[in-house]
PDB file with SEQRES, HELIX, SHEET and CRYST1 records, atoms N, CA, C and O in Angstrom:
SEQRES   1 A   62  UNK UNK UNK UNK UNK UNK UNK UNK UNK UNK UNK UNK UNK          
SEQRES   2 A   62  UNK UNK UNK UNK UNK UNK UNK UNK UNK UNK UNK UNK UNK          
SEQRES   3 A   62  UNK UNK UNK UNK UNK UNK UNK UNK UNK UNK UNK UNK UNK          
SEQRES   4 A   62  UNK UNK UNK UNK UNK UNK UNK UNK UNK UNK UNK UNK UNK          
SEQRES   5 A   62  UNK UNK UNK UNK UNK UNK UNK UNK UNK UNK                      
HELIX    1 AA1 UNK A    3  UNK A   17  1                                  15    
HELIX    2 AA2 UNK A   47  UNK A   60  1                                  14    
SHEET    1 AA1 3 UNK A  22  UNK A  26  0                                        
SHEET    2 AA1 3 UNK A  32  UNK A  37 -1                                        
SHEET    3 AA1 3 UNK A  40  UNK A  45 -1                                        
CRYST1    1.000    1.000    1.000  90.00  90.00  90.00 P 1           1          
ATOM      1  N   UNK A   1     120.906  89.181  61.015  1.00  0.00           N  
ATOM      2  CA  UNK A   1     120.176  88.144  61.697  1.00  0.00           C  
ATOM      3  C   UNK A   1     120.513  86.824  61.103  1.00  0.00           C  
ATOM      4  O   UNK A   1     120.435  86.686  59.882  1.00  0.00           O  
ATOM      5  N   UNK A   2     120.872  85.870  61.851  1.00  0.00           N  
ATOM      6  CA  UNK A   2     121.261  84.519  61.397  1.00  0.00           C  
ATOM      7  C   UNK A   2     119.985  83.520  61.299  1.00  0.00           C  
ATOM      8  O   UNK A   2     118.864  83.772  61.740  1.00  0.00           O  
ATOM      9  N   UNK A   3     120.365  82.396  60.664  1.00  0.00           N  
ATOM     10  CA  UNK A   3     119.183  81.425  60.365  1.00  0.00           C  
ATOM     11  C   UNK A   3     118.492  81.037  61.653  1.00  0.00           C  
ATOM     12  O   UNK A   3     117.264  80.965  61.679  1.00  0.00           O  
ATOM     13  N   UNK A   4     119.228  80.782  62.725  1.00  0.00           N  
ATOM     14  CA  UNK A   4     118.700  80.301  64.017  1.00  0.00           C  
ATOM     15  C   UNK A   4     117.572  81.325  64.507  1.00  0.00           C  
ATOM     16  O   UNK A   4     116.434  81.001  64.845  1.00  0.00           O  
ATOM     17  N   UNK A   5     118.124  82.682  64.481  1.00  0.00           N  
ATOM     18  CA  UNK A   5     117.075  83.798  64.980  1.00  0.00           C  
ATOM     19  C   UNK A   5     115.997  83.862  64.005  1.00  0.00           C  
ATOM     20  O   UNK A   5     114.890  84.172  64.446  1.00  0.00           O  
ATOM     21  N   UNK A   6     116.123  83.615  62.697  1.00  0.00           N  
ATOM     22  CA  UNK A   6     114.977  83.620  61.818  1.00  0.00           C  
ATOM     23  C   UNK A   6     113.898  82.557  62.072  1.00  0.00           C  
ATOM     24  O   UNK A   6     112.703  82.792  61.890  1.00  0.00           O  
ATOM     25  N   UNK A   7     114.411  81.283  62.534  1.00  0.00           N  
ATOM     26  CA  UNK A   7     113.609  80.185  62.713  1.00  0.00           C  
ATOM     27  C   UNK A   7     112.870  80.369  64.024  1.00  0.00           C  
ATOM     28  O   UNK A   7     111.768  79.822  64.075  1.00  0.00           O  
ATOM     29  N   UNK A   8     113.219  80.946  64.945  1.00  0.00           N  
ATOM     30  CA  UNK A   8     112.483  81.107  66.154  1.00  0.00           C  
ATOM     31  C   UNK A   8     111.205  81.840  66.089  1.00  0.00           C  
ATOM     32  O   UNK A   8     110.219  81.403  66.683  1.00  0.00           O  
ATOM     33  N   UNK A   9     111.162  83.021  65.344  1.00  0.00           N  
ATOM     34  CA  UNK A   9     109.898  83.757  65.156  1.00  0.00           C  
ATOM     35  C   UNK A   9     109.010  82.815  64.368  1.00  0.00           C  
ATOM     36  O   UNK A   9     107.814  82.798  64.658  1.00  0.00           O  
ATOM     37  N   UNK A  10     109.464  82.029  63.402  1.00  0.00           N  
ATOM     38  CA  UNK A  10     108.483  81.214  62.570  1.00  0.00           C  
ATOM     39  C   UNK A  10     107.803  80.115  63.564  1.00  0.00           C  
ATOM     40  O   UNK A  10     106.676  79.681  63.322  1.00  0.00           O  
ATOM     41  N   UNK A  11     108.515  79.715  64.635  1.00  0.00           N  
ATOM     42  CA  UNK A  11     107.949  78.733  65.495  1.00  0.00           C  
ATOM     43  C   UNK A  11     107.045  79.521  66.511  1.00  0.00           C  
ATOM     44  O   UNK A  11     106.083  78.922  66.994  1.00  0.00           O  
ATOM     45  N   UNK A  12     107.263  80.686  66.829  1.00  0.00           N  
ATOM     46  CA  UNK A  12     106.407  81.345  67.745  1.00  0.00           C  
ATOM     47  C   UNK A  12     105.168  81.922  67.016  1.00  0.00           C  
ATOM     48  O   UNK A  12     104.086  82.058  67.588  1.00  0.00           O  
ATOM     49  N   UNK A  13     105.392  82.262  65.684  1.00  0.00           N  
ATOM     50  CA  UNK A  13     104.278  82.673  64.824  1.00  0.00           C  
ATOM     51  C   UNK A  13     103.013  81.715  64.889  1.00  0.00           C  
ATOM     52  O   UNK A  13     101.884  82.202  64.958  1.00  0.00           O  
ATOM     53  N   UNK A  14     103.203  80.470  64.867  1.00  0.00           N  
ATOM     54  CA  UNK A  14     102.164  79.564  64.957  1.00  0.00           C  
ATOM     55  C   UNK A  14     101.465  79.694  66.258  1.00  0.00           C  
ATOM     56  O   UNK A  14     100.235  79.666  66.271  1.00  0.00           O  
ATOM     57  N   UNK A  15     102.167  79.838  67.392  1.00  0.00           N  
ATOM     58  CA  UNK A  15     101.513  80.015  68.728  1.00  0.00           C  
ATOM     59  C   UNK A  15     100.808  81.392  68.648  1.00  0.00           C  
ATOM     60  O   UNK A  15      99.726  81.498  69.226  1.00  0.00           O  
ATOM     61  N   UNK A  16     101.263  82.338  68.059  1.00  0.00           N  
ATOM     62  CA  UNK A  16     100.687  83.716  68.084  1.00  0.00           C  
ATOM     63  C   UNK A  16      99.452  83.694  67.214  1.00  0.00           C  
ATOM     64  O   UNK A  16      98.462  84.315  67.601  1.00  0.00           O  
ATOM     65  N   UNK A  17      99.422  82.980  65.981  1.00  0.00           N  
ATOM     66  CA  UNK A  17      98.382  82.839  65.170  1.00  0.00           C  
ATOM     67  C   UNK A  17      97.148  82.219  65.965  1.00  0.00           C  
ATOM     68  O   UNK A  17      96.015  82.592  65.662  1.00  0.00           O  
ATOM     69  N   UNK A  18      97.323  81.370  66.877  1.00  0.00           N  
ATOM     70  CA  UNK A  18      96.243  80.725  67.561  1.00  0.00           C  
ATOM     71  C   UNK A  18      95.505  81.816  68.463  1.00  0.00           C  
ATOM     72  O   UNK A  18      94.353  81.626  68.853  1.00  0.00           O  
ATOM     73  N   UNK A  19      96.179  82.892  68.752  1.00  0.00           N  
ATOM     74  CA  UNK A  19      95.425  83.970  69.525  1.00  0.00           C  
ATOM     75  C   UNK A  19      95.294  85.153  68.583  1.00  0.00           C  
ATOM     76  O   UNK A  19      95.260  86.270  69.100  1.00  0.00           O  
ATOM     77  N   UNK A  20      95.217  85.042  67.254  1.00  0.00           N  
ATOM     78  CA  UNK A  20      95.047  86.143  66.357  1.00  0.00           C  
ATOM     79  C   UNK A  20      96.057  87.191  66.480  1.00  0.00           C  
ATOM     80  O   UNK A  20      95.723  88.365  66.320  1.00  0.00           O  
ATOM     81  N   UNK A  21      97.258  86.872  66.751  1.00  0.00           N  
ATOM     82  CA  UNK A  21      98.230  87.882  66.776  1.00  0.00           C  
ATOM     83  C   UNK A  21      99.493  87.445  65.863  1.00  0.00           C  
ATOM     84  O   UNK A  21      99.609  86.296  65.436  1.00  0.00           O  
ATOM     85  N   UNK A  22     100.400  88.444  65.612  1.00  0.00           N  
ATOM     86  CA  UNK A  22     101.591  88.172  64.890  1.00  0.00           C  
ATOM     87  C   UNK A  22     102.887  88.681  65.700  1.00  0.00           C  
ATOM     88  O   UNK A  22     102.787  89.265  66.779  1.00  0.00           O  
ATOM     89  N   UNK A  23     103.973  88.431  65.141  1.00  0.00           N  
ATOM     90  CA  UNK A  23     105.289  88.889  65.675  1.00  0.00           C  
ATOM     91  C   UNK A  23     106.058  89.575  64.547  1.00  0.00           C  
ATOM     92  O   UNK A  23     106.109  89.099  63.413  1.00  0.00           O  
ATOM     93  N   UNK A  24     106.670  90.746  64.919  1.00  0.00           N  
ATOM     94  CA  UNK A  24     107.436  91.515  64.036  1.00  0.00           C  
ATOM     95  C   UNK A  24     108.607  92.280  64.711  1.00  0.00           C  
ATOM     96  O   UNK A  24     108.524  92.642  65.885  1.00  0.00           O  
ATOM     97  N   UNK A  25     109.613  92.498  64.004  1.00  0.00           N  
ATOM     98  CA  UNK A  25     110.802  93.282  64.562  1.00  0.00           C  
ATOM     99  C   UNK A  25     110.451  94.835  64.564  1.00  0.00           C  
ATOM    100  O   UNK A  25     109.916  95.365  63.590  1.00  0.00           O  
ATOM    101  N   UNK A  26     110.767  95.491  65.656  1.00  0.00           N  
ATOM    102  CA  UNK A  26     110.519  96.919  65.748  1.00  0.00           C  
ATOM    103  C   UNK A  26     111.861  97.769  65.717  1.00  0.00           C  
ATOM    104  O   UNK A  26     112.754  97.576  66.542  1.00  0.00           O  
ATOM    105  N   UNK A  27     111.926  98.527  64.917  1.00  0.00           N  
ATOM    106  CA  UNK A  27     113.114  99.478  64.741  1.00  0.00           C  
ATOM    107  C   UNK A  27     112.969 100.662  65.675  1.00  0.00           C  
ATOM    108  O   UNK A  27     113.994 101.270  65.984  1.00  0.00           O  
ATOM    109  N   UNK A  28     111.780 101.054  66.160  1.00  0.00           N  
ATOM    110  CA  UNK A  28     111.607 102.081  67.000  1.00  0.00           C  
ATOM    111  C   UNK A  28     111.895 101.785  68.371  1.00  0.00           C  
ATOM    112  O   UNK A  28     111.593 100.689  68.844  1.00  0.00           O  
ATOM    113  N   UNK A  29     112.506 102.761  69.109  1.00  0.00           N  
ATOM    114  CA  UNK A  29     112.846 102.399  70.513  1.00  0.00           C  
ATOM    115  C   UNK A  29     111.668 102.059  71.429  1.00  0.00           C  
ATOM    116  O   UNK A  29     110.647 102.741  71.335  1.00  0.00           O  
ATOM    117  N   UNK A  30     111.731 101.131  72.239  1.00  0.00           N  
ATOM    118  CA  UNK A  30     112.969 100.191  72.425  1.00  0.00           C  
ATOM    119  C   UNK A  30     112.910  99.227  71.332  1.00  0.00           C  
ATOM    120  O   UNK A  30     111.835  98.682  71.078  1.00  0.00           O  
ATOM    121  N   UNK A  31     114.036  98.945  70.612  1.00  0.00           N  
ATOM    122  CA  UNK A  31     114.020  97.948  69.725  1.00  0.00           C  
ATOM    123  C   UNK A  31     113.785  96.534  70.198  1.00  0.00           C  
ATOM    124  O   UNK A  31     114.000  96.254  71.377  1.00  0.00           O  
ATOM    125  N   UNK A  32     113.387  95.697  69.405  1.00  0.00           N  
ATOM    126  CA  UNK A  32     113.100  94.332  69.763  1.00  0.00           C  
ATOM    127  C   UNK A  32     111.975  93.627  69.053  1.00  0.00           C  
ATOM    128  O   UNK A  32     111.531  94.106  68.010  1.00  0.00           O  
ATOM    129  N   UNK A  33     111.549  92.646  69.504  1.00  0.00           N  
ATOM    130  CA  UNK A  33     110.457  91.854  68.890  1.00  0.00           C  
ATOM    131  C   UNK A  33     109.071  92.449  69.568  1.00  0.00           C  
ATOM    132  O   UNK A  33     109.040  92.850  70.731  1.00  0.00           O  
ATOM    133  N   UNK A  34     108.048  92.452  68.772  1.00  0.00           N  
ATOM    134  CA  UNK A  34     106.708  92.917  69.150  1.00  0.00           C  
ATOM    135  C   UNK A  34     105.758  91.696  68.772  1.00  0.00           C  
ATOM    136  O   UNK A  34     105.805  91.091  67.701  1.00  0.00           O  
ATOM    137  N   UNK A  35     104.895  91.437  69.817  1.00  0.00           N  
ATOM    138  CA  UNK A  35     103.792  90.628  69.657  1.00  0.00           C  
ATOM    139  C   UNK A  35     102.561  91.380  69.635  1.00  0.00           C  
ATOM    140  O   UNK A  35     102.210  91.894  70.697  1.00  0.00           O  
ATOM    141  N   UNK A  36     101.787  91.545  68.523  1.00  0.00           N  
ATOM    142  CA  UNK A  36     100.758  92.500  68.279  1.00  0.00           C  
ATOM    143  C   UNK A  36      99.612  91.841  67.724  1.00  0.00           C  
ATOM    144  O   UNK A  36      99.664  90.698  67.268  1.00  0.00           O  
ATOM    145  N   UNK A  37      98.481  92.614  67.761  1.00  0.00           N  
ATOM    146  CA  UNK A  37      97.381  92.266  67.090  1.00  0.00           C  
ATOM    147  C   UNK A  37      96.861  93.398  66.326  1.00  0.00           C  
ATOM    148  O   UNK A  37      97.570  94.401  66.403  1.00  0.00           O  
ATOM    149  N   UNK A  38      95.768  93.506  65.580  1.00  0.00           N  
ATOM    150  CA  UNK A  38      95.536  94.689  64.665  1.00  0.00           C  
ATOM    151  C   UNK A  38      95.246  95.961  65.494  1.00  0.00           C  
ATOM    152  O   UNK A  38      95.234  97.032  64.887  1.00  0.00           O  
ATOM    153  N   UNK A  39      95.012  95.945  66.822  1.00  0.00           N  
ATOM    154  CA  UNK A  39      94.717  97.100  67.500  1.00  0.00           C  
ATOM    155  C   UNK A  39      95.898  97.599  68.471  1.00  0.00           C  
ATOM    156  O   UNK A  39      95.901  98.770  68.851  1.00  0.00           O  
ATOM    157  N   UNK A  40      96.829  96.762  68.839  1.00  0.00           N  
ATOM    158  CA  UNK A  40      97.806  97.193  69.775  1.00  0.00           C  
ATOM    159  C   UNK A  40      99.029  96.157  69.914  1.00  0.00           C  
ATOM    160  O   UNK A  40      98.870  95.001  69.521  1.00  0.00           O  
ATOM    161  N   UNK A  41     100.136  96.532  70.420  1.00  0.00           N  
ATOM    162  CA  UNK A  41     101.328  95.830  70.747  1.00  0.00           C  
ATOM    163  C   UNK A  41     100.931  95.299  72.195  1.00  0.00           C  
ATOM    164  O   UNK A  41     100.607  96.045  73.119  1.00  0.00           O  
ATOM    165  N   UNK A  42     100.995  93.979  72.267  1.00  0.00           N  
ATOM    166  CA  UNK A  42     100.694  93.454  73.677  1.00  0.00           C  
ATOM    167  C   UNK A  42     101.918  93.087  74.484  1.00  0.00           C  
ATOM    168  O   UNK A  42     101.870  92.922  75.703  1.00  0.00           O  
ATOM    169  N   UNK A  43     103.089  92.956  73.710  1.00  0.00           N  
ATOM    170  CA  UNK A  43     104.366  92.455  74.379  1.00  0.00           C  
ATOM    171  C   UNK A  43     105.490  92.828  73.528  1.00  0.00           C  
ATOM    172  O   UNK A  43     105.430  92.567  72.327  1.00  0.00           O  
ATOM    173  N   UNK A  44     106.532  93.426  74.036  1.00  0.00           N  
ATOM    174  CA  UNK A  44     107.716  93.723  73.346  1.00  0.00           C  
ATOM    175  C   UNK A  44     108.960  93.333  74.093  1.00  0.00           C  
ATOM    176  O   UNK A  44     108.969  93.258  75.322  1.00  0.00           O  
ATOM    177  N   UNK A  45     110.086  93.068  73.291  1.00  0.00           N  
ATOM    178  CA  UNK A  45     111.383  92.865  74.073  1.00  0.00           C  
ATOM    179  C   UNK A  45     112.095  91.690  73.252  1.00  0.00           C  
ATOM    180  O   UNK A  45     112.170  91.750  72.025  1.00  0.00           O  
ATOM    181  N   UNK A  46     112.553  90.746  73.901  1.00  0.00           N  
ATOM    182  CA  UNK A  46     113.321  89.605  73.404  1.00  0.00           C  
ATOM    183  C   UNK A  46     112.466  88.606  72.895  1.00  0.00           C  
ATOM    184  O   UNK A  46     111.279  88.670  73.213  1.00  0.00           O  
ATOM    185  N   UNK A  47     112.860  87.682  72.153  1.00  0.00           N  
ATOM    186  CA  UNK A  47     112.028  86.505  71.708  1.00  0.00           C  
ATOM    187  C   UNK A  47     111.640  85.728  72.983  1.00  0.00           C  
ATOM    188  O   UNK A  47     110.573  85.116  73.006  1.00  0.00           O  
ATOM    189  N   UNK A  48     112.494  85.733  74.069  1.00  0.00           N  
ATOM    190  CA  UNK A  48     112.046  85.092  75.277  1.00  0.00           C  
ATOM    191  C   UNK A  48     110.845  85.675  75.932  1.00  0.00           C  
ATOM    192  O   UNK A  48     109.954  84.986  76.428  1.00  0.00           O  
ATOM    193  N   UNK A  49     110.860  87.094  75.912  1.00  0.00           N  
ATOM    194  CA  UNK A  49     109.655  87.741  76.476  1.00  0.00           C  
ATOM    195  C   UNK A  49     108.361  87.365  75.722  1.00  0.00           C  
ATOM    196  O   UNK A  49     107.323  87.128  76.339  1.00  0.00           O  
ATOM    197  N   UNK A  50     108.440  87.319  74.433  1.00  0.00           N  
ATOM    198  CA  UNK A  50     107.443  86.966  73.565  1.00  0.00           C  
ATOM    199  C   UNK A  50     106.916  85.524  73.877  1.00  0.00           C  
ATOM    200  O   UNK A  50     105.715  85.294  74.026  1.00  0.00           O  
ATOM    201  N   UNK A  51     107.808  84.650  73.959  1.00  0.00           N  
ATOM    202  CA  UNK A  51     107.493  83.233  74.178  1.00  0.00           C  
ATOM    203  C   UNK A  51     106.910  83.110  75.644  1.00  0.00           C  
ATOM    204  O   UNK A  51     105.972  82.341  75.856  1.00  0.00           O  
ATOM    205  N   UNK A  52     107.454  83.849  76.624  1.00  0.00           N  
ATOM    206  CA  UNK A  52     106.932  83.782  78.047  1.00  0.00           C  
ATOM    207  C   UNK A  52     105.410  84.426  78.014  1.00  0.00           C  
ATOM    208  O   UNK A  52     104.540  83.940  78.736  1.00  0.00           O  
ATOM    209  N   UNK A  53     105.174  85.365  77.279  1.00  0.00           N  
ATOM    210  CA  UNK A  53     103.786  86.012  77.262  1.00  0.00           C  
ATOM    211  C   UNK A  53     102.893  85.038  76.725  1.00  0.00           C  
ATOM    212  O   UNK A  53     101.805  84.825  77.261  1.00  0.00           O  
ATOM    213  N   UNK A  54     103.342  84.329  75.528  1.00  0.00           N  
ATOM    214  CA  UNK A  54     102.400  83.351  74.967  1.00  0.00           C  
ATOM    215  C   UNK A  54     102.211  82.149  75.845  1.00  0.00           C  
ATOM    216  O   UNK A  54     101.121  81.577  75.859  1.00  0.00           O  
ATOM    217  N   UNK A  55     103.172  81.757  76.545  1.00  0.00           N  
ATOM    218  CA  UNK A  55     103.003  80.621  77.533  1.00  0.00           C  
ATOM    219  C   UNK A  55     102.163  80.932  78.639  1.00  0.00           C  
ATOM    220  O   UNK A  55     101.407  80.054  79.053  1.00  0.00           O  
ATOM    221  N   UNK A  56     102.185  82.165  79.231  1.00  0.00           N  
ATOM    222  CA  UNK A  56     101.239  82.679  80.168  1.00  0.00           C  
ATOM    223  C   UNK A  56      99.796  82.716  79.677  1.00  0.00           C  
ATOM    224  O   UNK A  56      98.890  82.341  80.421  1.00  0.00           O  
ATOM    225  N   UNK A  57      99.568  83.148  78.474  1.00  0.00           N  
ATOM    226  CA  UNK A  57      98.396  83.350  77.818  1.00  0.00           C  
ATOM    227  C   UNK A  57      97.735  81.885  77.586  1.00  0.00           C  
ATOM    228  O   UNK A  57      96.534  81.679  77.762  1.00  0.00           O  
ATOM    229  N   UNK A  58      98.588  80.970  77.203  1.00  0.00           N  
ATOM    230  CA  UNK A  58      98.133  79.691  76.927  1.00  0.00           C  
ATOM    231  C   UNK A  58      97.746  78.888  78.118  1.00  0.00           C  
ATOM    232  O   UNK A  58      96.903  77.993  78.060  1.00  0.00           O  
ATOM    233  N   UNK A  59      98.421  79.251  79.265  1.00  0.00           N  
ATOM    234  CA  UNK A  59      98.117  78.402  80.512  1.00  0.00           C  
ATOM    235  C   UNK A  59      96.858  78.840  81.204  1.00  0.00           C  
ATOM    236  O   UNK A  59      96.355  78.144  82.087  1.00  0.00           O  
ATOM    237  N   UNK A  60      96.291  80.096  80.778  1.00  0.00           N  
ATOM    238  CA  UNK A  60      95.023  80.502  81.321  1.00  0.00           C  
ATOM    239  C   UNK A  60      93.832  79.937  80.681  1.00  0.00           C  
ATOM    240  O   UNK A  60      92.742  79.990  81.251  1.00  0.00           O  
ATOM    241  N   UNK A  61      93.985  79.368  79.464  1.00  0.00           N  
ATOM    242  CA  UNK A  61      92.935  78.673  78.798  1.00  0.00           C  
ATOM    243  C   UNK A  61      91.785  79.553  78.472  1.00  0.00           C  
ATOM    244  O   UNK A  61      90.608  79.205  78.564  1.00  0.00           O  
ATOM    245  N   UNK A  62      92.236  80.797  78.059  1.00  0.00           N  
ATOM    246  CA  UNK A  62      91.172  81.712  77.611  1.00  0.00           C  
ATOM    247  C   UNK A  62      90.802  81.678  76.152  1.00  0.00           C  
ATOM    248  O   UNK A  62      89.919  82.421  75.721  1.00  0.00           O  
TER     249      UNK A  62                                                      
END                                                                             
């Protein structure tokens, strides 16, 4: 993983923290990034998928 890839999760981490969530890399199939809370994984895939999920969640103002 290069420095650019490592920086993106750090930026998304702040957005995830606002929703009491975190981001981690999953080695289990399907591999990719996971957006999760202590109870479940709510989104998995690319960093773009995670960013899109957070954007949609933020736009509903819940």
